[in-house]
N, CA and C atoms of all chains as a GROMACS GRO file, in nm:
protein
  615
    1MET      N    1  10.995  11.349   9.458
    1MET     CA    2  10.926  11.336   9.586
    1MET      C    3  10.864  11.197   9.598
    2PHE      N    4  10.795  11.159   9.489
    2PHE     CA    5  10.736  11.025   9.494
    2PHE      C    6  10.844  10.920   9.493
    3SER      N    7  10.955  10.950   9.422
    3SER     CA    8  11.060  10.848   9.417
    3SER      C    9  11.121  10.830   9.555
    4ALA      N   10  11.127  10.937   9.635
    4ALA     CA   11  11.178  10.921   9.771
    4ALA      C   12  11.087  10.828   9.850
    5ALA      N   13  10.954  10.848   9.833
    5ALA     CA   14  10.861  10.761   9.905
    5ALA      C   15  10.875  10.618   9.857
    6ILE      N   16  10.895  10.601   9.724
    6ILE     CA   17  10.905  10.465   9.672
    6ILE      C   18  11.031  10.397   9.723
    7ILE      N   19  11.141  10.474   9.734
    7ILE     CA   20  11.265  10.415   9.787
    7ILE      C   21  11.244  10.372   9.931
    8ALA      N   22  11.175  10.456  10.010
    8ALA     CA   23  11.149  10.420  10.150
    8ALA      C   24  11.064  10.293  10.156
    9ILE      N   25  10.966  10.283  10.065
    9ILE     CA   26  10.881  10.164  10.066
    9ILE      C   27  10.963  10.042  10.030
   10PHE      N   28  11.053  10.055   9.932
   10PHE     CA   29  11.135   9.939   9.894
   10PHE      C   30  11.224   9.895  10.009
   11ILE      N   31  11.285   9.993  10.080
   11ILE     CA   32  11.372   9.957  10.193
   11ILE      C   33  11.291   9.881  10.297
   12THR      N   34  11.171   9.934  10.327
   12THR     CA   35  11.089   9.867  10.429
   12THR      C   36  11.047   9.730  10.383
   13MET      N   37  11.019   9.717  10.253
   13MET     CA   38  10.983   9.584  10.201
   13MET      C   39  11.098   9.487  10.222
   14ALA      N   40  11.222   9.533  10.195
   14ALA     CA   41  11.336   9.444  10.214
   14ALA      C   42  11.347   9.402  10.360
   15LEU      N   43  11.331   9.499  10.451
   15LEU     CA   44  11.342   9.466  10.594
   15LEU      C   45  11.231   9.369  10.634
   16THR      N   46  11.110   9.395  10.587
   16THR     CA   47  10.998   9.307  10.625
   16THR      C   48  11.019   9.169  10.567
   17LEU      N   49  11.072   9.164  10.443
   17LEU     CA   50  11.098   9.032  10.382
   17LEU      C   51  11.204   8.958  10.462
   18ALA      N   52  11.305   9.033  10.510
   18ALA     CA   53  11.409   8.968  10.592
   18ALA      C   54  11.345   8.908  10.716
   19ARG      N   55  11.254   8.983  10.780
   19ARG     CA   56  11.187   8.927  10.897
   19ARG      C   57  11.103   8.806  10.858
   20ALA      N   58  11.041   8.811  10.743
   20ALA     CA   59  10.958   8.696  10.702
   20ALA      C   60  11.047   8.573  10.685
   21LEU      N   61  11.168   8.591  10.631
   21LEU     CA   62  11.255   8.475  10.611
   21LEU      C   63  11.316   8.430  10.743
   22LEU      N   64  11.356   8.528  10.826
   22LEU     CA   65  11.425   8.491  10.951
   22LEU      C   66  11.327   8.441  11.055
   23GLY      N   67  11.205   8.494  11.050
   23GLY     CA   68  11.110   8.479  11.159
   23GLY      C   69  11.112   8.341  11.220
   24PRO      N   70  11.152   8.325  11.349
   24PRO     CA   71  11.156   8.188  11.403
   24PRO      C   72  11.017   8.124  11.402
   25THR      N   73  10.918   8.199  11.450
   25THR     CA   74  10.787   8.133  11.458
   25THR      C   75  10.706   8.165  11.333
   26VAL      N   76  10.606   8.085  11.311
   26VAL     CA   77  10.528   8.101  11.188
   26VAL      C   78  10.445   8.228  11.196
   27TYR      N   79  10.418   8.272  11.320
   27TYR     CA   80  10.337   8.394  11.336
   27TYR      C   81  10.418   8.517  11.296
   28ASP      N   82  10.552   8.512  11.318
   28ASP     CA   83  10.637   8.623  11.271
   28ASP      C   84  10.625   8.636  11.120
   29ARG      N   85  10.628   8.520  11.054
   29ARG     CA   86  10.622   8.525  10.908
   29ARG      C   87  10.491   8.588  10.863
   30LEU      N   88  10.384   8.550  10.930
   30LEU     CA   89  10.253   8.602  10.886
   30LEU      C   90  10.244   8.751  10.915
   31LEU      N   91  10.300   8.794  11.028
   31LEU     CA   92  10.302   8.937  11.059
   31LEU      C   93  10.378   9.013  10.952
   32ALA      N   94  10.495   8.956  10.914
   32ALA     CA   95  10.577   9.025  10.812
   32ALA      C   96  10.502   9.028  10.679
   33VAL      N   97  10.433   8.919  10.645
   33VAL     CA   98  10.362   8.916  10.516
   33VAL      C   99  10.245   9.014  10.518
   34ASN      N  100  10.181   9.027  10.635
   34ASN     CA  101  10.072   9.122  10.647
   34ASN      C  102  10.123   9.265  10.624
   35SER      N  103  10.238   9.299  10.686
   35SER     CA  104  10.294   9.433  10.664
   35SER      C  105  10.337   9.449  10.519
   36PHE      N  106  10.388   9.339  10.461
   36PHE     CA  107  10.430   9.347  10.321
   36PHE      C  108  10.311   9.380  10.232
   37GLY      N  109  10.194   9.323  10.265
   37GLY     CA  110  10.074   9.353  10.187
   37GLY      C  111  10.040   9.501  10.194
   38THR      N  112  10.046   9.556  10.316
   38THR     CA  113  10.016   9.699  10.328
   38THR      C  114  10.116   9.782  10.249
   39LEU      N  115  10.243   9.738  10.252
   39LEU     CA  116  10.344   9.813  10.178
   39LEU      C  117  10.318   9.807  10.028
   40THR      N  118  10.267   9.693   9.982
   40THR     CA  119  10.236   9.684   9.839
   40THR      C  120  10.123   9.779   9.803
   41VAL      N  121  10.026   9.791   9.895
   41VAL     CA  122   9.917   9.886   9.870
   41VAL      C  123   9.976  10.026   9.851
   42LEU      N  124  10.068  10.063   9.941
   42LEU     CA  125  10.128  10.196   9.931
   42LEU      C  126  10.208  10.210   9.803
   43LEU      N  127  10.280  10.102   9.768
   43LEU     CA  128  10.364  10.110   9.647
   43LEU      C  129  10.278  10.133   9.524
   44ILE      N  130  10.164  10.061   9.516
   44ILE     CA  131  10.076  10.077   9.399
   44ILE      C  132  10.020  10.218   9.396
   45ALA      N  133   9.981  10.270   9.515
   45ALA     CA  134   9.922  10.404   9.517
   45ALA      C  135  10.025  10.509   9.474
   46VAL      N  136  10.145  10.501   9.531
   46VAL     CA  137  10.246  10.603   9.499
   46VAL      C  138  10.290  10.589   9.355
   47HIS      N  139  10.302  10.464   9.308
   47HIS     CA  140  10.342  10.445   9.168
   47HIS      C  141  10.236  10.501   9.074
   48GLY      N  142  10.108  10.482   9.114
   48GLY     CA  143  10.002  10.540   9.032
   48GLY      C  144  10.016  10.690   9.023
   49PHE      N  145  10.052  10.753   9.135
   49PHE     CA  146  10.070  10.898   9.131
   49PHE      C  147  10.191  10.935   9.047
   50LEU      N  148  10.298  10.854   9.058
   50LEU     CA  149  10.421  10.888   8.985
   50LEU      C  150  10.394  10.884   8.836
   51MET      N  151  10.318  10.782   8.792
   51MET     CA  152  10.295  10.763   8.649
   51MET      C  153  10.171  10.841   8.602
   52GLY      N  154  10.106  10.912   8.696
   52GLY     CA  155   9.990  10.988   8.656
   52GLY      C  156   9.874  10.901   8.614
   53ARG      N  157   9.855  10.788   8.686
   53ARG     CA  158   9.743  10.698   8.651
   53ARG      C  159   9.654  10.686   8.775
   54PRO      N  160   9.545  10.764   8.783
   54PRO     CA  161   9.461  10.755   8.902
   54PRO      C  162   9.391  10.621   8.916
   55ALA      N  163   9.385  10.540   8.808
   55ALA     CA  164   9.312  10.413   8.817
   55ALA      C  165   9.385  10.316   8.908
   56PHE      N  166   9.513  10.340   8.936
   56PHE     CA  167   9.588  10.247   9.020
   56PHE      C  168   9.529  10.240   9.160
   57LEU      N  169   9.460  10.347   9.201
   57LEU     CA  170   9.412  10.348   9.340
   57LEU      C  171   9.306  10.242   9.361
   58ASP      N  172   9.228  10.211   9.255
   58ASP     CA  173   9.130  10.102   9.272
   58ASP      C  174   9.204   9.971   9.296
   59ILE      N  175   9.314   9.953   9.223
   59ILE     CA  176   9.390   9.829   9.242
   59ILE      C  177   9.445   9.824   9.384
   60ALA      N  178   9.492   9.939   9.433
   60ALA     CA  179   9.546   9.941   9.569
   60ALA      C  180   9.437   9.908   9.670
   61LEU      N  181   9.318   9.960   9.647
   61LEU     CA  182   9.208   9.933   9.741
   61LEU      C  183   9.174   9.785   9.741
   62VAL      N  184   9.165   9.725   9.620
   62VAL     CA  185   9.132   9.582   9.614
   62VAL      C  186   9.242   9.500   9.678
   63TYR      N  187   9.368   9.544   9.658
   63TYR     CA  188   9.479   9.469   9.716
   63TYR      C  189   9.472   9.472   9.868
   64ALA      N  190   9.432   9.588   9.923
   64ALA     CA  191   9.420   9.596  10.070
   64ALA      C  192   9.312   9.500  10.118
   65LEU      N  193   9.201   9.494  10.045
   65LEU     CA  194   9.092   9.402  10.085
   65LEU      C  195   9.143   9.258  10.083
   66ILE      N  196   9.207   9.220   9.972
   66ILE     CA  197   9.248   9.080   9.956
   66ILE      C  198   9.352   9.044  10.061
   67SER      N  199   9.446   9.136  10.087
   67SER     CA  200   9.553   9.099  10.181
   67SER      C  201   9.495   9.077  10.320
   68PHE      N  202   9.391   9.154  10.353
   68PHE     CA  203   9.328   9.132  10.485
   68PHE      C  204   9.261   8.995  10.489
   69ILE      N  205   9.185   8.964  10.381
   69ILE     CA  206   9.115   8.836  10.379
   69ILE      C  207   9.217   8.722  10.385
   70GLY      N  208   9.328   8.738  10.313
   70GLY     CA  209   9.430   8.632  10.312
   70GLY      C  210   9.484   8.609  10.451
   71THR      N  211   9.515   8.718  10.523
   71THR     CA  212   9.570   8.701  10.658
   71THR      C  213   9.470   8.629  10.747
   72ILE      N  214   9.344   8.668  10.740
   72ILE     CA  215   9.244   8.605  10.826
   72ILE      C  216   9.228   8.457  10.787
   73ALA      N  217   9.235   8.426  10.657
   73ALA     CA  218   9.220   8.286  10.615
   73ALA      C  219   9.335   8.202  10.671
   74VAL      N  220   9.458   8.254  10.662
   74VAL     CA  221   9.571   8.176  10.712
   74VAL      C  222   9.558   8.158  10.863
   75LEU      N  223   9.508   8.262  10.930
   75LEU     CA  224   9.492   8.251  11.076
   75LEU      C  225   9.388   8.146  11.110
   76LYS      N  226   9.280   8.144  11.031
   76LYS     CA  227   9.178   8.043  11.058
   76LYS      C  228   9.239   7.904  11.040
   77PHE      N  229   9.326   7.891  10.941
   77PHE     CA  230   9.390   7.761  10.920
   77PHE      C  231   9.478   7.725  11.038
   78PHE      N  232   9.550   7.826  11.092
   78PHE     CA  233   9.636   7.797  11.208
   78PHE      C  234   9.551   7.753  11.325
   79GLU      N  235   9.437   7.825  11.346
   79GLU     CA  236   9.359   7.803  11.468
   79GLU      C  237   9.287   7.669  11.464
   80TYR      N  238   9.222   7.638  11.350
   80TYR     CA  239   9.134   7.521  11.350
   80TYR      C  240   9.194   7.406  11.270
   81GLY      N  241   9.316   7.424  11.221
   81GLY     CA  242   9.378   7.310  11.154
   81GLY      C  243   9.329   7.291  11.014
   82ASP      N  244   9.209   7.341  10.980
   82ASP     CA  245   9.170   7.330  10.838
   82ASP      C  246   9.071   7.440  10.807
   83LEU      N  247   9.045   7.463  10.676
   83LEU     CA  248   8.953   7.569  10.636
   83LEU      C  249   8.818   7.512  10.600
   84GLY      N  250   8.810   7.378  10.604
   84GLY     CA  251   8.691   7.314  10.550
   84GLY      C  252   8.573   7.333  10.644
   85PRO      N  253   8.454   7.289  10.604
   85PRO     CA  254   8.333   7.304  10.686
   85PRO      C  255   8.324   7.198  10.794
   86GLY      N  256   8.431   7.119  10.814
   86GLY     CA  257   8.425   7.008  10.911
   86GLY      C  258   8.393   7.061  11.050
   87GLU      N  259   8.367   6.970  11.147
   87GLU     CA  260   8.331   7.017  11.282
   87GLU      C  261   8.454   7.086  11.340
   88ARG      N  262   8.432   7.213  11.384
   88ARG     CA  263   8.544   7.298  11.417
   88ARG      C  264   8.575   7.284  11.565
   89VAL      N  265   8.676   7.201  11.600
   89VAL     CA  266   8.718   7.193  11.741
   89VAL      C  267   8.831   7.294  11.757
   90SER      N  268   8.794   7.412  11.808
   90SER     CA  269   8.900   7.515  11.820
   90SER      C  270   8.984   7.483  11.941
   91PHE      N  271   9.089   7.559  11.962
   91PHE     CA  272   9.188   7.531  12.067
   91PHE      C  273   9.119   7.525  12.203
   92ASP      N  274   9.017   7.613  12.225
   92ASP     CA  275   8.955   7.618  12.358
   92ASP      C  276   8.883   7.487  12.384
   93GLU      N  277   8.802   7.440  12.280
   93GLU     CA  278   8.723   7.321  12.312
   93GLU      C  279   8.816   7.203  12.340
   94GLU      N  280   8.934   7.204  12.277
   94GLU     CA  281   9.022   7.089  12.303
   94GLU      C  282   9.062   7.083  12.450
   95GLN      N  283   9.058   7.202  12.516
   95GLN     CA  284   9.104   7.200  12.656
   95GLN      C  285   9.010   7.116  12.741
   96GLU      N  286   8.876   7.132  12.713
   96GLU     CA  287   8.785   7.061  12.805
   96GLU      C  288   8.797   6.911  12.786
   97MET      N  289   9.978  13.125   9.346
   97MET     CA  290  10.114  13.072   9.342
   97MET      C  291  10.156  13.031   9.484
   98MET      N  292  10.117  13.116   9.581
   98MET     CA  293  10.160  13.087   9.719
   98MET      C  294  10.101  12.954   9.763
   99LEU      N  295   9.968  12.933   9.733
   99LEU     CA  296   9.903  12.810   9.780
   99LEU      C  297   9.974  12.689   9.722
  100GLU      N  298  10.019  12.703   9.596
  100GLU     CA  299  10.081  12.587   9.530
  100GLU      C  300  10.207  12.543   9.604
  101THR      N  301  10.292  12.641   9.638
  101THR     CA  302  10.418  12.602   9.705
  101THR      C  303  10.388  12.543   9.843
  102VAL      N  304  10.287  12.600   9.911
  102VAL     CA  305  10.253  12.546  10.045
  102VAL      C  306  10.207  12.402  10.030
  103ARG      N  307  10.122  12.379   9.927
  103ARG     CA  308  10.070  12.244   9.910
  103ARG      C  309  10.183  12.147   9.875
  104GLU      N  310  10.271  12.195   9.787
  104GLU     CA  311  10.385  12.111   9.746
  104GLU      C  312  10.470  12.075   9.868
  105GLY      N  313  10.502  12.178   9.946
  105GLY     CA  314  10.588  12.156  10.063
  105GLY      C  315  10.522  12.064  10.162
  106LEU      N  316  10.390  12.083  10.182
  106LEU     CA  317  10.319  12.001  10.282
  106LEU      C  318  10.318  11.856  10.239
  107SER      N  319  10.287  11.831  10.111
  107SER     CA  320  10.279  11.690  10.069
  107SER      C  321  10.418  11.630  10.070
  108TRP      N  322  10.519  11.712  10.036
  108TRP     CA  323  10.656  11.661  10.043
  108TRP      C  324  10.689  11.619  10.186
  109ALA      N  325  10.652  11.706  10.284
  109ALA     CA  326  10.684  11.675  10.424
  109ALA      C  327  10.611  11.548  10.467
  110CYS      N  328  10.482  11.538  10.429
  110CYS     CA  329  10.406  11.419  10.470
  110CYS      C  330  10.468  11.293  10.412
  111LEU      N  331  10.503  11.298  10.282
  111LEU     CA  332  10.558  11.178  10.219
  111LEU      C  333  10.689  11.139  10.284
  112LEU      N  334  10.774  11.236  10.311
  112LEU     CA  335  10.905  11.203  10.368
  112LEU      C  336  10.890  11.150  10.510
  113SER      N  337  10.804  11.214  10.591
  113SER     CA  338  10.790  11.163  10.728
  113SER      C  339  10.724  11.027  10.725
  114GLY      N  340  10.629  11.006  10.631
  114GLY     CA  341  10.570  10.872  10.618
  114GLY      C  342  10.676  10.771  10.583
  115GLY      N  343  10.766  10.808  10.491
  115GLY     CA  344  10.875  10.718  10.456
  115GLY      C  345  10.964  10.690  10.574
  116PHE      N  346  10.989  10.794  10.655
  116PHE     CA  347  11.072  10.773  10.774
  116PHE      C  348  11.006  10.672  10.866
  117PHE      N  349  10.874  10.688  10.890
  117PHE     CA  350  10.808  10.594  10.982
  117PHE      C  351  10.808  10.454  10.924
  118LEU      N  352  10.797  10.442  10.791
  118LEU     CA  353  10.801  10.309  10.730
  118LEU      C  354  10.934  10.243  10.759
  119VAL      N  355  11.042  10.317  10.734
  119VAL     CA  356  11.175  10.256  10.753
  119VAL      C  357  11.196  10.226  10.900
  120ALA      N  358  11.150  10.317  10.987
  120ALA     CA  359  11.165  10.291  11.131
  120ALA      C  360  11.089  10.164  11.169
  121GLY      N  361  10.965  10.150  11.117
  121GLY     CA  362  10.890  10.028  11.146
  121GLY      C  363  10.960   9.906  11.090
  122GLY      N  364  11.016   9.917  10.971
  122GLY     CA  365  11.085   9.802  10.912
  122GLY      C  366  11.203   9.761  10.996
  123ILE      N  367  11.282   9.859  11.043
  123ILE     CA  368  11.398   9.826  11.128
  123ILE      C  369  11.350   9.762  11.257
  124GLY      N  370  11.239   9.819  11.312
  124GLY     CA  371  11.185   9.762  11.436
  124GLY      C  372  11.142   9.618  11.415
  125MET      N  373  11.080   9.591  11.297
  125MET     CA  374  11.036   9.453  11.270
  125MET      C  375  11.155   9.359  11.274
  126LEU      N  376  11.271   9.409  11.236
  126LEU     CA  377  11.386   9.320  11.224
  126LEU      C  378  11.456   9.301  11.358
  127ARG      N  379  11.462   9.410  11.436
  127ARG     CA  380  11.552   9.402  11.552
  127ARG      C  381  11.484   9.359  11.680
  128LEU      N  382  11.353   9.374  11.690
  128LEU     CA  383  11.290   9.345  11.819
  128LEU      C  384  11.294   9.195  11.847
  129PRO      N  385  11.314   9.156  11.975
  129PRO     CA  386  11.347   9.017  12.006
  129PRO      C  387  11.232   8.920  11.997
  130ASP      N  388  11.108   8.966  12.015
  130ASP     CA  389  11.001   8.868  12.039
  130ASP      C  390  10.886   8.898  11.946
  131PHE      N  391  10.801   8.796  11.921
  131PHE     CA  392  10.689   8.818  11.828
  131PHE      C  393  10.598   8.927  11.878
  132TYR      N  394  10.568   8.923  12.010
  132TYR     CA  395  10.470   9.019  12.062
  132TYR      C  396  10.525   9.161  12.057
  133THR      N  397  10.659   9.174  12.067
  133THR     CA  398  10.712   9.310  12.055
  133THR      C  399  10.714   9.354  11.908
  134ARG      N  400  10.722   9.258  11.816
  134ARG     CA  401  10.727   9.297  11.675
  134ARG      C  402  10.592   9.344  11.624
  135MET      N  403  10.487   9.318  11.699
  135MET     CA  404  10.357   9.366  11.652
  135MET      C  405  10.351   9.518  11.654
  136HIS      N  406  10.432   9.578  11.746
  136HIS     CA  407  10.427   9.725  11.753
  136HIS      C  408  10.476   9.789  11.623
  137PRO      N  409  10.597   9.753  11.571
  137PRO     CA  410  10.637   9.816  11.446
  137PRO      C  411  10.545   9.783  11.331
  138ALA      N  412  10.482   9.664  11.336
  138ALA     CA  413  10.385   9.636  11.230
  138ALA      C  414  10.274   9.740  11.235
  139GLY      N  415  10.234   9.776  11.361
  139GLY     CA  416  10.133   9.880  11.375
  139GLY      C  417  10.184  10.014  11.326
  140VAL      N  418  10.311  10.042  11.355
  140VAL     CA  419  10.367  10.170  11.312
  140VAL      C  420  10.361  10.179  11.160
  141ILE      N  421  10.398  10.070  11.094
  141ILE     CA  422  10.396  10.071  10.946
  141ILE      C  423  10.254  10.095  10.896
  142ASP      N  424  10.157  10.024  10.959
  142ASP     CA  425  10.021  10.029  10.905
  142ASP      C  426   9.956  10.163  10.932
  143THR      N  427   9.980  10.221  11.051
  143THR     CA  428   9.906  10.345  11.082
  143THR      C  429   9.986  10.468  11.042
  144MET      N  430  10.101  10.489  11.106
  144MET     CA  431  10.172  10.614  11.078
  144MET      C  432  10.227  10.616  10.937
  145GLY      N  433  10.300  10.510  10.899
  145GLY     CA  434  10.363  10.511  10.768
  145GLY      C  435  10.260  10.525  10.658
  146ALA      N  436  10.163  10.433  10.656
  146ALA     CA  437  10.063  10.435  10.548
  146ALA      C  438   9.980  10.564  10.557
  147GLY      N  439   9.943  10.603  10.682
  147GLY     CA  440   9.859  10.721  10.695
  147GLY      C  441   9.925  10.846  10.642
  148LEU      N  442  10.053  10.865  10.676
  148LEU     CA  443  10.119  10.988  10.632
  148LEU      C  444  10.141  10.988  10.481
  149ILE      N  445  10.177  10.872  10.428
  149ILE     CA  446  10.200  10.869  10.283
  149ILE      C  447  10.070  10.893  10.208
  150LEU      N  448   9.962  10.831  10.255
  150LEU     CA  449   9.833  10.854  10.188
  150LEU      C  450   9.790  10.998  10.206
  151LEU      N  451   9.820  11.056  10.324
  151LEU     CA  452   9.786  11.198  10.345
  151LEU      C  453   9.863  11.285  10.248
  152GLY      N  454   9.992  11.253  10.232
  152GLY     CA  455  10.072  11.331  10.136
  152GLY      C  456  10.013  11.322   9.997
  153LEU      N  457   9.968  11.203   9.959
  153LEU     CA  458   9.908  11.188   9.826
  153LEU      C  459   9.777  11.265   9.817
  154MET      N  460   9.702  11.265   9.930
  154MET     CA  461   9.574  11.336   9.929
  154MET      C  462   9.597  11.485   9.908
  155ILE      N  463   9.700  11.539   9.977
  155ILE     CA  464   9.726  11.682   9.961
  155ILE      C  465   9.765  11.710   9.816
  156GLN      N  466   9.842  11.614   9.762
  156GLN     CA  467   9.885  11.632   9.623
  156GLN      C  468   9.766  11.631   9.529
  157ALA      N  469   9.664  11.549   9.562
  157ALA     CA  470   9.554  11.532   9.468
  157ALA      C  471   9.450  11.642   9.482
  158GLY      N  472   9.448  11.712   9.598
  158GLY     CA  473   9.348  11.819   9.611
  158GLY      C  474   9.209  11.761   9.619
  159PHE      N  475   9.106  11.842   9.591
  159PHE     CA  476   8.968  11.796   9.609
  159PHE      C  477   8.922  11.728   9.481
  160SER      N  478   8.927  11.595   9.477
  160SER     CA  479   8.883  11.526   9.356
  160SER      C  480   8.847  11.384   9.394
  161LEU      N  481   8.804  11.308   9.294
  161LEU     CA  482   8.764  11.169   9.320
  161LEU      C  483   8.882  11.088   9.372
  162VAL      N  484   9.002  11.127   9.324
  162VAL     CA  485   9.123  11.054   9.368
  162VAL      C  486   9.136  11.064   9.519
  163THR      N  487   9.108  11.183   9.573
  163THR     CA  488   9.119  11.199   9.718
  163THR      C  489   9.019  11.110   9.790
  164VAL      N  490   8.899  11.095   9.731
  164VAL     CA  491   8.799  11.009   9.796
  164VAL      C  492   8.850  10.866   9.800
  165LYS      N  493   8.911  10.822   9.689
  165LYS     CA  494   8.965  10.684   9.686
  165LYS      C  495   9.075  10.668   9.789
  166LEU      N  496   9.161  10.770   9.797
  166LEU     CA  497   9.270  10.762   9.895
  166LEU      C  498   9.214  10.757  10.036
  167LEU      N  499   9.109  10.834  10.060
  167LEU     CA  500   9.045  10.833  10.192
  167LEU      C  501   8.989  10.696  10.222
  168LEU      N  502   8.930  10.633  10.119
  168LEU     CA  503   8.873  10.498  10.140
  168LEU      C  504   8.984  10.400  10.174
  169ILE      N  505   9.096  10.409  10.102
  169ILE     CA  506   9.207  10.316  10.132
  169ILE      C  507   9.255  10.338  10.274
  170ALA      N  508   9.274  10.466  10.311
  170ALA     CA  509   9.326  10.495  10.446
  170ALA      C  510   9.227  10.446  10.551
  171LEU      N  511   9.097  10.470  10.527
  171LEU     CA  512   8.996  10.427  10.625
  171LEU      C  513   8.997  10.276  10.637
  172PHE      N  514   9.006  10.210  10.522
  172PHE     CA  515   9.002  10.063  10.524
  172PHE      C  516   9.122  10.010  10.599
  173LEU      N  517   9.241  10.066  10.570
  173LEU     CA  518   9.360  10.018  10.642
  173LEU      C  519   9.347  10.044  10.790
  174LEU      N  520   9.284  10.157  10.825
  174LEU     CA  521   9.269  10.192  10.966
  174LEU      C  522   9.186  10.087  11.039
  175PHE      N  523   9.087  10.029  10.970
  175PHE     CA  524   9.000   9.932  11.037
  175PHE      C  525   9.059   9.792  11.033
  176THR      N  526   9.120   9.755  10.918
  176THR     CA  527   9.150   9.612  10.905
  176THR      C  528   9.285   9.575  10.965
  177SER      N  529   9.384   9.664  10.959
  177SER     CA  530   9.515   9.615  11.005
  177SER      C  531   9.517   9.590  11.154
  178PRO      N  532   9.455   9.675  11.241
  178PRO     CA  533   9.450   9.634  11.382
  178PRO      C  534   9.373   9.504  11.403
  179THR      N  535   9.266   9.485  11.326
  179THR     CA  536   9.189   9.361  11.342
  179THR      C  537   9.275   9.242  11.307
  180ALA      N  538   9.349   9.253  11.195
  180ALA     CA  539   9.430   9.139  11.151
  180ALA      C  540   9.538   9.110  11.254
  181VAL      N  541   9.604   9.215  11.305
  181VAL     CA  542   9.714   9.189  11.400
  181VAL      C  543   9.658   9.137  11.531
  182HIS      N  544   9.536   9.182  11.567
  182HIS     CA  545   9.474   9.128  11.689
  182HIS      C  546   9.446   8.980  11.672
  183ALA      N  547   9.387   8.945  11.556
  183ALA     CA  548   9.357   8.803  11.533
  183ALA      C  549   9.486   8.724  11.533
  184LEU      N  550   9.592   8.785  11.478
  184LEU     CA  551   9.722   8.716  11.475
  184LEU      C  552   9.773   8.693  11.617
  185ALA      N  553   9.759   8.793  11.702
  185ALA     CA  554   9.807   8.779  11.840
  185ALA      C  555   9.726   8.671  11.912
  186LYS      N  556   9.595   8.669  11.889
  186LYS     CA  557   9.510   8.569  11.954
  186LYS      C  558   9.550   8.430  11.908
  187ALA      N  559   9.572   8.415  11.776
  187ALA     CA  560   9.611   8.283  11.725
  187ALA      C  561   9.747   8.244  11.782
  188ALA      N  562   9.839   8.342  11.793
  188ALA     CA  563   9.971   8.309  11.846
  188ALA      C  564   9.959   8.267  11.991
  189ARG      N  565   9.879   8.341  12.067
  189ARG     CA  566   9.865   8.310  12.209
  189ARG      C  567   9.801   8.172  12.224
  190HIS      N  568   9.698   8.146  12.141
  190HIS     CA  569   9.633   8.014  12.149
  190HIS      C  570   9.728   7.906  12.100
  191GLY      N  571   9.813   7.942  12.004
  191GLY     CA  572   9.906   7.842  11.954
  191GLY      C  573  10.014   7.810  12.053
  192GLY      N  574  10.011   7.880  12.170
  192GLY     CA  575  10.105   7.844  12.275
  192GLY      C  576  10.235   7.918  12.267
  193LEU      N  577  10.236   8.035  12.198
  193LEU     CA  578  10.361   8.111  12.188
  193LEU      C  579  10.375   8.194  12.314
  194GLU      N  580  10.478   8.165  12.395
  194GLU     CA  581  10.495   8.237  12.521
  194GLU      C  582  10.561   8.371  12.494
  195PRO      N  583  10.510   8.481  12.557
  195PRO     CA  584  10.580   8.609  12.540
  195PRO      C  585  10.714   8.605  12.612
  196LEU      N  586  10.810   8.678  12.557
  196LEU     CA  587  10.945   8.682  12.614
  196LEU      C  588  10.941   8.780  12.731
  197LEU      N  589  10.930   8.732  12.855
  197LEU     CA  590  10.909   8.825  12.966
  197LEU      C  591  11.042   8.881  13.012
  198VAL      N  592  11.145   8.795  13.022
  198VAL     CA  593  11.276   8.848  13.066
  198VAL      C  594  11.374   8.814  12.954
  199ASN      N  595  11.475   8.899  12.931
  199ASN     CA  596  11.564   8.882  12.816
  199ASN      C  597  11.662   8.769  12.845
  200THR      N  598  11.608   8.644  12.839
  200THR     CA  599  11.696   8.530  12.871
  200THR      C  600  11.797   8.510  12.758
  201GLU      N  601  11.903   8.433  12.787
  201GLU     CA  602  12.014   8.420  12.691
  201GLU      C  603  11.972   8.329  12.576
  202GLU      N  604  11.881   8.233  12.599
  202GLU     CA  605  11.867   8.131  12.494
  202GLU      C  606  11.774   8.173  12.384
  203ASN      N  607  11.722   8.303  12.385
  203ASN     CA  608  11.637   8.334  12.268
  203ASN      C  609  11.727   8.352  12.146
  204ASP      N  610  11.666   8.348  12.026
  204ASP     CA  611  11.746   8.319  11.907
  204ASP      C  612  11.844   8.433  11.875
  205GLU      N  613  11.796   8.562  11.870
  205GLU     CA  614  11.895   8.664  11.828
  205GLU      C  615  11.997   8.688  11.940
   0.00000   0.00000   0.00000
């Protein structure tokens, strides 16, 4: 039963990876990587159940946290051009 | 004995339907023409796929600390993945990515 779920997760990972490679715009790639992160969370959780190791769920939880932070960090880089503390001229202010 | 088979069957059904939604979301991620349309299958993967699989695991685990951890993961995913995809859409829109309004010939696929 768990192996069926793991196979489904692997198939979806392959499809998401294909979108990440094909993705014309950079935002497609980030969307695919974000979904890939969630899929990894599921893979760790299901694998923990398959191997009878409940401690894997903590790893899955931390992975979900990190993948979210990573996505937001990359987005901040896209929006403001850098992650540094420099004066942040976001896209809106550039309009004026 | 009866409860055991019901629990087994239920978690089996949840895991399989979760897997189905995952694969459906993955195919959608690949085939949909535009970035803004691809956000929908990303949502399908994050909510339905992950939710059903975690639910299946929760049923499998019964009432224990493991279920609490699974609930925390599901709750966390429920809050963060829409936020991340929203921020992504905002950044894409600000980055000047035009939505594909009519299925013109010159788009890539």
